[in-house]
C-alpha positions in Angstrom: 25.4 -11.7 -25.2 28.1 -13.4 -23.1 31.8 -13.7 -23.8 33.1 -16.5 -25.9 33.3 -19.9 -24.1 37.1 -19.9 -24.2 37.3 -16.6 -22.3 35.4 -17.8 -19.3 36.5 -20.2 -16.6 34.2 -23.0 -15.6 32.7 -21.2 -12.5 32.3 -18.0 -14.5 30.6 -19.8 -17.3 28.2 -21.5 -14.9 27.2 -18.2 -13.3 26.9 -16.6 -16.7 24.5 -19.4 -17.9 22.4 -18.8 -14.8 22.2 -15.1 -15.5 21.1 -15.8 -19.1 18.6 -18.4 -17.9 16.9 -16.2 -15.4 16.5 -13.5 -18.1 14.7 -16.0 -20.4 12.6 -17.6 -17.6 11.5 -14.3 -16.1 10.2 -13.3 -19.5 8.6 -16.5 -20.7 8.1 -18.6 -17.6 9.7 -21.9 -16.7 7.5 -24.2 -18.8 7.8 -22.1 -22.0 11.6 -21.8 -21.7 13.8 -24.4 -23.6 17.4 -25.4 -23.1 18.0 -24.2 -26.7 16.8 -20.7 -25.8 19.0 -20.6 -22.8 22.0 -21.7 -24.9 21.1 -19.1 -27.6 20.9 -16.3 -25.0 24.2 -17.4 -23.5 25.7 -17.6 -27.1 27.0 -21.1 -26.6 26.1 -24.5 -28.0 23.4 -26.7 -26.5 26.2 -29.4 -26.1 28.2 -27.0 -23.9 25.1 -26.1 -21.9 24.4 -29.8 -21.2 27.9 -30.1 -19.7 26.8 -27.8 -17.0 23.1 -28.7 -16.5 21.4 -31.8 -17.7 17.9 -30.3 -17.7 15.8 -27.2 -17.0 15.1 -28.2 -13.4 18.8 -28.3 -12.7 19.1 -24.8 -14.2 16.2 -23.6 -11.9 17.9 -25.1 -8.9 21.1 -23.4 -9.9 19.3 -20.1 -10.1 17.8 -20.6 -6.6 21.2 -21.4 -5.2 23.0 -18.5 -6.8 20.4 -15.8 -6.7 18.0 -16.5 -3.8 20.7 -16.0 -1.1 21.8 -12.8 -2.8 18.2 -11.5 -2.7 17.7 -12.4 0.9 21.0 -10.6 1.8 19.8 -7.5 -0.1 16.7 -7.4 2.1 18.7 -8.1 5.2 20.5 -4.8 4.4 17.2 -3.1 4.2 16.2 -4.4 7.7 19.5 -3.2 9.1 18.9 0.3 7.6 15.5 0.6 9.3 17.2 0.2 12.7 19.1 3.4 12.4 16.5 5.6 10.7 15.6 8.9 12.3 12.3 8.3 14.2 10.5 10.9 12.2 8.2 9.4 9.5 8.1 12.7 7.5 11.9 12.4 7.0 12.4 8.6 6.9 9.4 7.2 5.0 10.4 8.6 1.6 13.8 7.0 2.2 12.2 3.6 3.0 10.2 3.8 -0.2 13.2 4.6 -2.2 15.2 1.8 -0.6 12.5 -0.8 -1.2 12.1 0.3 -4.8 15.9 -0.1 -5.4 15.8 -3.6 -3.7 13.1 -4.7 -6.1 15.0 -3.3 -9.1 18.2 -5.0 -8.0 16.5 -8.4 -7.8 13.8 -7.8 -10.5 14.3 -10.9 -12.6 14.2 -13.3 -9.6 11.2 -11.6 -8.2 9.4 -11.8 -11.5 10.3 -15.5 -11.9 9.2 -16.4 -8.4 5.9 -14.4 -8.9 5.2 -16.3 -12.1 6.1 -19.7 -10.7 4.7 -19.3 -7.2 1.9 -21.8 -7.7 4.3 -24.4 -9.2 7.3 -24.0 -7.0 6.4 -27.1 -4.9 6.0 -29.1 -8.1 9.3 -27.8 -9.5 11.2 -28.7 -6.3 9.7 -32.2 -6.4 11.0 -32.6 -9.9 14.4 -31.3 -8.9 14.6 -33.9 -6.1 13.7 -36.7 -8.5 15.9 -35.8 -11.4 18.8 -33.8 -10.0 22.2 -35.2 -9.2 22.6 -32.5 -6.5 22.5 -33.6 -2.9 21.0 -31.6 0.0 18.2 -30.0 -1.9 15.8 -30.4 1.0 18.4 -28.9 3.3 18.9 -25.9 0.9 15.1 -25.3 0.9 15.1 -25.4 4.7 18.0 -22.9 4.8 16.1 -20.5 2.5 12.9 -20.7 4.6 14.9 -20.2 7.8 16.6 -17.1 6.4 13.4 -15.7 5.1 11.8 -16.1 8.6 14.8 -14.5 10.2 14.5 -11.4 8.0 11.9 -10.0 10.4 11.1 -7.0 8.2 7.8 -6.5 10.1 9.5 -6.6 13.5 12.1 -4.1 12.4 9.5 -1.7 11.1 7.4 -2.1 14.2 10.4 -1.1 16.3 10.9 1.9 14.1 7.3 3.1 14.6 7.7 2.5 18.3 10.6 4.8 18.3 8.6 7.3 16.3 5.8 7.2 18.9 8.3 7.7 21.7 9.7 10.7 19.9 6.2 12.2 19.6 6.1 11.7 15.8 3.3 9.2 15.7 -0.3 9.5 16.9 -0.6 8.2 20.5 -3.8 6.3 19.8 -2.3 4.2 16.9 -1.2 0.6 17.4 2.4 0.3 16.0 1.9 -3.2 14.8 -1.2 -2.2 12.9 0.7 0.8 11.4 3.4 -1.6 10.3 1.0 -4.0 8.6 -0.7 -1.1 6.7 2.7 0.3 5.7 4.0 -3.1 4.4 0.8 -3.5 2.3 1.5 0.0 1.0 5.1 -0.5 0.0 4.9 -4.0 -1.3 1.7 -3.8 -3.3 3.0 -1.8 -6.3 6.3 -3.6 -6.8 5.9 -7.3 -7.6 3.5 -6.7 -10.5 5.4 -3.8 -12.1 8.3 -5.7 -13.6 5.9 -8.2 -15.1 4.6 -5.5 -17.4 8.0 -5.4 -19.1 10.4 -7.9 -17.4 13.4 -7.5 -19.8 13.6 -3.8 -19.4 13.6 -1.2 -16.7 10.5 -0.5 -14.7 7.9 1.0 -17.0 7.4 4.7 -16.8 9.5 5.1 -13.6 8.5 8.8 -13.2 4.8 7.7 -12.9 5.7 5.1 -10.3 7.7 7.7 -8.3 4.7 10.0 -8.4 2.4 7.2 -7.3 4.6 6.3 -4.4 5.0 10.0 -3.3 1.2 10.3 -3.2 0.9 7.1 -1.2 3.5 8.4 1.3 1.6 11.7 1.7 -1.7 9.9 2.4 -0.1 7.6 4.8 1.7 10.4 6.7 -1.6 12.3 6.9 -3.1 9.4 8.8 -0.2 8.7 11.3 1.3 12.1 12.1 0.1 13.8 15.3 -1.7 17.1 15.0 0.7 19.9 15.9 
């Protein structure tokens, strides 16, 4: 539960409401969430909630504004880390898996919400544009898309595998871009669905997940490391 309304300043209250809203929406989905439930989770009255947001679509846009840039920044940090990794997959790949797992955990609720709403996002943004008092919604959407394109996770990992090959730690016959695509499928495939099993709590059976990832790493390493 959040602090009493009198103890939070306006900006703090707004951010607190968004945190409460994303918890509810990530569990129930946008359509099934009501303003009353958001107010209850935030421990405030509906009247106070409507002073900040006039409808659910404004709440959703607020979540996007507040959380999306944070999530992108988190993955930008991941990209920067790949640039300084030791060019030895045996040493570095377990670290990459661990980093990616932590990034998904840090941004779990937004990832769950986006996964649930991915087929309706265009519709949601259309409603936001029609009903929101906020200006610059289209510009914000463009900003998000530009930042996502500029992440260049695939390019950074390809450069890493190029360095591995140059160091003699990758099979010569392998195409580094193909290795990257396989690796990305490997590291992304388990994570988006896992929080949906239990979105309001920690990842289910984390030890099992760690064992699964460790096994995947070993199989992948077997396929890319040169015979020595």
